[in-house]
C-alpha positions in Angstrom: 0.0 0.0 0.0 1.4 3.4 -1.0 0.3 6.9 -1.7 0.1 7.2 -5.5 -1.9 9.3 -8.0 -4.9 7.4 -9.3 -6.1 7.0 -12.8 -9.6 8.3 -13.0 -12.4 6.5 -11.2 -15.6 7.6 -9.5 -15.6 9.0 -6.0 -17.7 7.0 -3.6 -18.5 6.7 0.1 -19.1 3.4 1.9 -20.0 2.6 5.4 -19.4 -0.6 7.5 -20.6 -1.4 11.0 -18.5 -4.0 12.8 -20.2 -7.3 13.7 -19.8 -8.9 17.1 -17.4 -11.4 15.4 -15.5 -8.5 13.9 -15.4 -10.3 10.5 -13.7 -8.5 7.7 -15.8 -6.8 5.0 -15.0 -6.6 1.3 -15.4 -3.0 0.1 -14.0 -2.9 -3.5 -12.9 -5.8 -5.7 -10.6 -3.8 -7.9 -7.7 -1.4 -7.4 -8.6 1.8 -5.7 -7.6 4.6 -3.3 -8.9 5.5 0.1 -9.1 9.3 0.4 -10.5 9.6 3.9 -11.3 7.2 6.7 -13.6 8.0 9.6 -13.9 5.3 12.3 -15.9 5.4 15.5 -15.8 3.2 18.6 -18.8 3.0 21.0 -17.2 0.3 23.1 -15.4 0.7 26.4 -12.2 -0.8 25.1 -10.0 0.3 22.2 -10.5 -1.3 18.8 -8.2 -1.4 15.8 -9.6 -0.5 12.3 -7.6 -2.3 9.6 -7.5 -1.9 5.8 -6.5 -4.8 3.6 -5.1 -4.9 0.0 -7.3 -7.7 -1.3 -10.1 -8.4 -3.8 -11.9 -10.6 -1.3 -13.1 -10.5 2.4 -10.0 -10.7 4.6 -9.4 -13.3 7.3 -8.9 -11.3 10.5 -6.0 -12.9 12.4 -4.6 -14.6 9.3 -4.3 -11.9 6.6 -1.9 -9.1 7.2 -3.4 -5.6 7.3 -1.9 -3.1 4.9 -2.8 -0.2 7.2 -4.2 -0.1 10.8 -4.8 2.4 13.6 -6.3 2.3 17.1 -9.7 4.0 17.8 -10.0 4.9 21.4 -12.9 3.9 23.6 -15.9 6.2 22.9 -13.8 8.0 20.3 -13.6 8.8 16.7 -10.6 8.7 14.4 -10.5 10.8 11.2 -7.6 10.1 8.7 -7.3 12.2 5.6 -4.9 10.4 3.3 -4.2 13.5 1.3 -5.1 14.4 -2.3 -3.4 11.2 -3.6 -5.1 8.9 -1.2 -3.8 5.5 0.0 -3.5 3.2 -3.0 -4.5 -0.4 -3.0 -3.5 -2.6 -6.0 -5.8 -5.7 -5.6 -8.9 -4.3 -3.9 -10.0 -2.8 -0.6 -11.3 -4.5 2.5 -11.8 -3.3 6.1 -12.0 -5.0 9.5 -11.9 -4.4 13.2 -10.2 -6.2 16.0 -9.6 -5.6 19.7 -7.7 -7.2 22.4 -10.9 -8.0 24.2 -13.0 -8.5 21.0 -16.1 -6.5 20.2 -18.8 -7.1 22.8 -21.8 -6.4 20.6 -22.7 -5.8 17.1 -22.3 -2.3 15.7 -20.2 -1.0 18.6 -17.7 0.3 16.0 -17.9 1.4 12.4 -16.1 3.1 9.6 -16.9 5.3 6.6 -14.5 5.4 3.7 -14.3 8.0 0.9 -12.6 6.1 -2.0 -12.1 6.0 -5.8 
């Protein structure tokens, strides 16, 4: 994963609410760029939001994340990746994990602006 200029493509927003199992979610099955990431955590423990460079749903705990950051308990994380965005060559997938796991469905979520 690297910052790189894109070649055209439509701008889109997508949202994902984490499940209790924190399963990974396939977002885009082709190369693309994440321009902005906004993640929230309604849980009482930190969670990690992870982006994967893959054209399929990732296996959390088995597939290596291309990018990840911690979202504090009760907090929000906003990451603007700049005008070039964060480039993914295979596709884009997102997932969540936490040392204690997510206690209930939709305790965390993410919104992505991507091309």
